[in-house]
N, C-alpha and C positions, 0 to 999 in steps of 0.2 A: 797846412794844417799844423806842422808842430807851432808857428807863434801861438792857434790859437790853446792848443795844449798845454804848452806851456802857463799860459796866462791864467786857464782854469788849475791846474794845478796849484798853482798860487792864491789864486781866489776861494778859490772851491772847496779842492780835496782838500785842502788846508782847516776849513771848520765843517769838513763831512764828519757823520756819525761813524762812518766805516773806518777812520784814521785813526793813529793813533797820537798822542800827545806832541807830536813833532808833525805831524801831517801825513804822516804815510800810510798809505794803505793797508788796512788791513783783512782785508777778501782774500779766500784761499783762490786756490787755482782750480777750485773748483769752481767758485762762483765768476762773476759777470761785471763789473761794471759799464752801465747802458750808455755813459756820458762818455765813457771812451771806444766802448762798441759803434757805437753811432755818430762819433763824431763829427764826420765826415755831414751824415745827413741834417744834422743839428745846425750846423753850421749855414748849409742851403736853405733852413727851416728860417731862422734869423733874417738873411740876404732878402728872401724871398719877400717877407711881410713888411708891409709898407702902413703902418701904423704904429700911435702912442700907446694903443691900448694892449694891456699883458694877454687879453684874453684871444684877441686874433692869434698871439704868437703861439699862445695852450692848444687851441683849436690844430693850427696848423700843424705842432706837432703832436699831436692824434693821430693824423690824418697822416702824415706822413712817415713817424717814424712808432710809433704807438702798436699799429698794423704789424709790423715786423717782428716785434717782440712776442716773446713764448709765452708771455700772459694776455687772456682775451682783450681785447680791444673796449668792445663795449662796458664792460662789467669787470675790470682791473684789479684784483685781488692786492697786486702789490701797489697799485695808487689809493686803493682805500684804506690800507695799513699803512700808509703813507710810506710804505719800503722801499719804492725805487728812486735813487738817487736822482735820474732827472726828471724826475715831476716834481722830486720835493726842491731842488734848488733848481729849476728852470728859470725861474724870473734872474736868478745872480748871472747864469749861466749866459742868458743872453744881453745883458748887461755889461758882461765882460768880455763876451765877444762884439758885442759893436763899440767897447772901448779900444780894443785890440784895432777895429775898423778905422778909428779916429787919428789915431796915433802912428797907424801904417799909410794913410791918405796926406 
């Protein structure tokens, strides 16, 4: 998981709205980054989807990860407000995980 986390920190965290100008996370101890919290499940989702369509990845994400989030799966206010880092950056996260896999194989 460490190789995925490192790549995501470089590609995603560096542009995240919750990061400072140096790419360091500004979330407090009371907050939680969904990307880091669910990284193992996110990687599983990306590996399980055999499709070129991002909508298939998003559907799998919602079915396997979002259901465990504290938000309501069907009516997620975080997603609706574009306040979920996982949902906001998911296409880039998928691309990053796939890139790590290509480099590793």
